[in-house]
C-alpha positions in Angstrom: 103.5 100.8 87.6 102.2 102.2 90.9 99.7 104.3 89.0 98.0 101.2 87.6 98.0 99.5 91.0 96.1 102.5 92.4 93.7 102.4 89.6 93.1 98.7 90.1 92.4 99.2 93.7 89.9 101.9 93.0 88.3 99.8 90.2 88.0 96.6 92.2 87.1 98.2 95.6 83.5 97.1 95.2 84.2 93.5 94.3 82.4 91.0 96.4 83.4 87.4 97.1 80.3 86.1 95.5 80.6 84.5 92.1 77.1 85.3 90.9 75.3 88.7 90.9 71.9 88.2 92.4 70.1 89.2 89.2 72.6 87.3 86.8 72.0 84.0 85.3 75.7 83.7 84.5 78.2 82.6 87.1 81.8 83.9 86.9 84.7 83.7 89.3 85.8 86.6 91.4 89.0 86.9 89.3 86.9 86.9 86.1 84.7 89.7 87.5 87.8 91.7 88.5 89.3 91.3 85.0 85.9 92.2 83.4 85.8 95.4 85.4 89.3 96.3 84.3 88.5 95.5 80.7 85.4 97.7 81.0 87.7 100.5 82.2 89.8 100.2 79.1 92.9 98.6 80.5 95.1 96.5 78.2 95.9 92.9 79.0 99.5 94.0 79.8 98.2 96.7 82.3 95.8 94.2 83.9 98.6 91.6 84.2 100.9 94.1 85.8 98.3 95.4 88.2 97.2 92.0 89.4 100.7 90.4 89.4 99.8 87.7 86.9 101.0 86.9 83.4 99.6 88.4 80.2 98.7 84.9 79.1 96.7 84.3 82.3 94.7 87.5 81.6 94.1 86.3 78.0 92.8 83.0 79.3 90.4 84.7 81.7 89.2 87.0 79.0 88.7 84.0 76.6 86.8 82.1 79.2 84.6 85.1 79.9 83.9 85.6 76.3 83.1 81.9 75.8 80.8 81.8 78.9 78.9 84.8 77.6 79.0 83.5 74.0 80.5 86.7 72.5 83.3 87.3 70.0 84.7 90.8 70.8 85.0 93.2 73.7 82.1 95.4 72.7 79.8 92.3 72.8 81.4 91.2 76.1 80.6 94.5 77.7 77.1 94.7 76.3 76.4 91.2 77.5 78.0 91.8 80.9 75.6 94.8 81.4 72.6 92.8 80.2 73.5 89.9 82.6 74.1 92.4 85.5 77.7 91.5 85.8 78.5 95.2 85.7 76.4 97.9 87.2 74.1 99.8 84.8 75.9 103.0 85.5 79.4 101.5 85.2 81.8 104.0 83.8 79.6 107.1 84.2 80.2 109.9 86.6 
């Protein structure tokens, strides 16, 4: 459990309190942005829930709202759209 907490801290270290990226036309909440980053890192709903201290159902609702807001149907489309909308940095996930 502590391992996921450390990963979460590293993954969310660069989060800002703003809800809209300067170049994005889509507005998402800071929590949605945090969950989006963890999804992009490959975390499961259960891992995200445990790391953030929220229920799996709450994670599912945030993911659903993100997907609805970006008008996508699966995680691959979600990540592609998030990159296109500048909700994730272009180099996200690369070393």
